[in-house]
C-alpha positions as CSV (number, residue, x, y, z in Angstrom):
1,M,16.4,-10.1,31.3
2,G,16.2,-7.3,28.7
3,V,19.3,-8.6,26.8
4,V,17.8,-12.1,26.5
5,A,14.5,-10.8,25.2
6,F,16.3,-8.6,22.7
7,V,18.4,-11.6,21.5
8,L,15.3,-13.8,21.2
9,L,13.5,-11.0,19.3
10,A,16.5,-10.6,16.9
11,C,16.6,-14.4,16.3
12,A,12.9,-14.4,15.6
13,L,13.3,-11.6,13.1
14,V,16.2,-13.4,11.4
15,L,14.1,-16.6,11.2
16,I,11.1,-14.8,9.7
17,A,13.3,-13.0,7.2
18,G,14.9,-16.3,6.2
19,V,11.6,-18.1,5.7
20,E,10.1,-15.2,3.7
21,W,13.2,-14.4,1.7
22,P,12.0,-15.9,-1.6
23,R,8.8,-13.8,-1.5
24,I,10.8,-10.7,-0.5
25,S,13.4,-11.1,-3.2
26,A,10.7,-11.7,-5.8
27,K,9.1,-8.3,-5.0
28,V,12.3,-6.3,-4.5
29,G,15.0,-7.9,-6.7
30,S,16.1,-7.2,-10.2
31,D,13.9,-10.1,-11.5
32,A,10.9,-8.3,-10.1
33,R,11.9,-5.1,-11.9
34,A,12.2,-7.0,-15.2
35,G,8.8,-8.6,-14.6
36,R,7.1,-5.3,-14.0
37,K,8.9,-3.8,-17.1
38,R,7.7,-6.8,-19.2
39,A,4.1,-6.4,-17.8
40,R,4.1,-2.7,-18.9
41,R,5.3,-3.6,-22.4
42,K,2.6,-6.3,-22.6
43,E,-0.1,-3.8,-21.6
44,A,0.8,-1.7,-24.6
45,L,0.2,-4.5,-27.1
46,T,-3.0,-4.7,-29.0
47,V,-4.7,-7.7,-30.7
48,I,-5.1,-7.4,-34.4
49,E,-8.0,-9.4,-35.9
50,G,-7.0,-11.3,-39.0
51,E,-9.0,-11.5,-42.2
52,A,-11.2,-14.6,-42.7
53,G,-9.8,-15.4,-46.1
54,R,-6.3,-15.5,-44.8
55,D,-7.3,-18.0,-42.1
56,D,-8.8,-20.4,-44.7
57,D,-5.6,-20.1,-46.9
58,F,-3.5,-20.9,-43.9
59,Q,-5.6,-23.9,-42.9
60,A,-5.4,-25.2,-46.5
61,S,-1.7,-24.7,-46.5
62,V,-1.2,-26.6,-43.3
63,E,-3.4,-29.5,-44.5
64,R,-1.5,-29.6,-47.8
65,D,1.8,-29.7,-45.9
66,L,0.6,-32.5,-43.6
67,A,-0.6,-34.5,-46.6
68,N,2.9,-34.2,-48.2
69,L,4.8,-35.4,-45.2
70,P,6.6,-38.7,-45.6
71,V,5.1,-41.6,-43.8
72,L,7.2,-44.5,-42.4
73,E,6.1,-48.0,-42.9
74,E,5.0,-49.9,-39.8
75,T,7.3,-52.8,-39.0
76,D,6.4,-56.0,-37.4
77,D,8.3,-56.2,-34.1
78,D,8.6,-59.0,-31.6
79,R,5.8,-57.6,-29.4
80,T,3.1,-58.1,-32.0
81,Q,4.2,-61.6,-32.8
82,R,4.1,-62.8,-29.2
83,Q,0.4,-62.0,-28.7
């Protein structure tokens, strides 16, 4: 009876390890190490507040660029004529 219980216990452990493998590999694998390394690098970053004048210049530049974009003429297709 002891051998059967040991085999069932081993099968249960293999089944649990198989089900939990994605979670285990995420914590132990090389991807996890890279993720922790990236998190440490991100912690060292600081936010630099910009100047108010530069934001206005940037916004004016974007608006000017958008105004200068070419616009395609709308064409009458069959869908509008059927209505």
